[in-house]
C-alpha positions as CSV (number, residue, x, y, z in Angstrom):
1,X,100.9,36.3,21.6
2,X,102.3,38.2,18.6
3,X,102.2,42.0,18.4
4,X,99.3,43.4,16.5
5,X,100.3,45.1,13.3
6,X,99.3,48.6,12.3
7,X,96.9,48.2,9.4
8,X,94.2,50.2,7.7
9,X,90.5,49.5,8.0
10,X,90.1,48.1,4.6
11,X,93.0,45.6,5.3
12,X,91.2,44.5,8.5
13,X,87.9,44.0,6.6
14,X,89.7,41.9,3.9
15,X,91.3,39.7,6.5
16,X,88.1,39.2,8.3
17,X,86.3,38.3,5.0
18,X,89.0,35.6,4.5
19,X,88.1,34.2,7.9
20,X,84.4,33.9,6.8
21,X,82.9,37.2,7.9
22,X,80.5,39.0,5.6
23,X,79.8,42.7,5.3
24,X,76.3,43.4,6.5
25,X,76.2,47.2,6.1
26,X,78.2,50.4,6.4
27,X,77.2,53.4,8.4
28,X,79.5,56.3,7.7
29,X,83.0,55.1,8.1
30,X,82.1,52.0,10.2
31,X,81.5,48.7,8.6
32,X,79.5,46.0,10.3
33,X,80.6,42.4,9.7
34,X,79.1,39.1,10.9
35,X,80.0,35.4,11.0
36,X,77.2,33.3,12.5
37,X,76.4,34.8,15.8
38,X,79.7,36.7,16.1
39,X,79.9,40.2,14.7
40,X,82.1,43.2,14.9
41,X,82.3,46.9,13.8
42,X,85.4,47.9,11.9
43,X,86.3,51.6,11.5
44,X,87.3,52.1,7.9
45,X,90.1,54.5,8.7
46,X,93.5,54.9,7.2
47,X,95.0,53.5,10.3
48,X,93.3,51.4,13.0
49,X,94.9,51.8,16.4
50,X,96.2,48.7,18.0
51,X,93.9,49.0,21.0
52,X,90.8,49.3,18.7
53,X,92.0,46.3,16.7
54,X,92.5,44.2,19.8
55,X,88.9,45.1,20.9
56,X,87.3,44.4,17.6
57,X,89.2,41.0,17.3
58,X,88.0,40.1,20.8
59,X,84.4,41.2,19.8
60,X,84.6,39.0,16.7
61,X,86.0,36.0,18.5
62,X,89.2,35.9,16.4
63,X,92.6,35.1,17.7
64,X,95.6,37.4,16.9
65,X,97.4,34.5,15.3
66,X,94.4,33.7,13.0
67,X,94.1,37.3,12.1
68,X,97.8,37.7,11.2
69,X,97.6,34.6,9.0
70,X,94.6,35.8,7.2
71,X,96.2,39.2,6.8
72,X,99.2,37.8,4.9
73,X,97.2,35.1,3.0
């Protein structure tokens, strides 16, 4: 499993949108995304910690490899 990169919340949202997620709503600095029955909450911060990123990818059902590919697409 590749190491998770340090990215901003907006970069995470952009990568998840490339994977088919849509933004449902935003509450403060947290953006709620959904794809089918899978959903996740992304903190729109300058830097998303790697533990937080790992948790939200697990919540969304996205593999690290798929996320990194979408991040660099």
